[in-house]
N, C-alpha and C positions, 0 to 999 in steps of 0.2 A: 504493500500499500504506500501511496505517496505521503509526503509530509503535509500536515495541515498548514495553510497559510495563516499568519497572524494578521488580523485586520489592522488597517492603518487609520489613524485619526489625526485631525489637524489641531495643533495647539492654538488656543485663542490668544496666547501672549506673543509668540514669535511667528505664527503662521506657518510652521514647519510640519510636514507630515511625518509621523513617527508611529512605531508599533503601539497598539492599544495598551499593552502591558507596561510601557514605559511612562505612561501619562496618568494623571489623577483625574477622575471623573467627578465633576460637581453637578448635582442634580436638583431640579426644582420639581417636587412631587405634586400630585394633583391638588393637595391642600394648600400649596403655595409656599411650603417650607423649602429653604435652600440649604443643602448640606453636602459634605463630602461623601461620596459613595466608594467605600474601600474595596468592595467586591465587584462593582460594575454591573449589578443586576437589579438595582432598585428601579421601580417604575417612575416614569416622569421624563421630562425634557433634560437632556444631558449636554454638558459642555466639557471639553477636555483641556487640560493645562499641564505643562511640563512640571517636573518636580524641582522647580527653582523659584526663588522669591523674585528674581529678575523678571521672569515671564509673568508671574502673578501681578507684580506692580505695574507692568506695562498694560496688562489687560484691565486692571482697575482704572488706570489713568485714561485709557481710551474708551472706558465704559463698555468693554466688549461683553462682559457678563450680562449687563443690562439689555444689550442688543440680542444676545443669544436667548435670554429668557423672556424678552419682551415685557419687562416689568422693572420698576424702580427697586433698587436694592439698598437697604439702610447700611450705614457705616458699621453697625454692630455685627452684621452678618460678614462683611469683609474682614473684620477683626477676628471673628471666630474661624473663618476659613484660613486666614493667614497662619494661625496656630498649627494647622494640620499640614502645611506645606513645609517639607524639609528644606533646609538651606544648603543647596548643593552648588 
């Protein structure tokens, strides 16, 4: 049998295509809560970002998460997401 292909996703911080496993998924669930999806299986609208604060900060500055989720995101949520991003 052939090898399974790893799906590619685009980082909203640097706009580079990378393996899904290398990225962190941030999800807005049907109730409107925004959180980090460590497993990648939560239901809802997802956006992917690299495991670096540099990409996260550029995504916040350009409001790319708000564009991806089509909703306003409070600063408290950005602060709680920043805690879950490792500094690589």
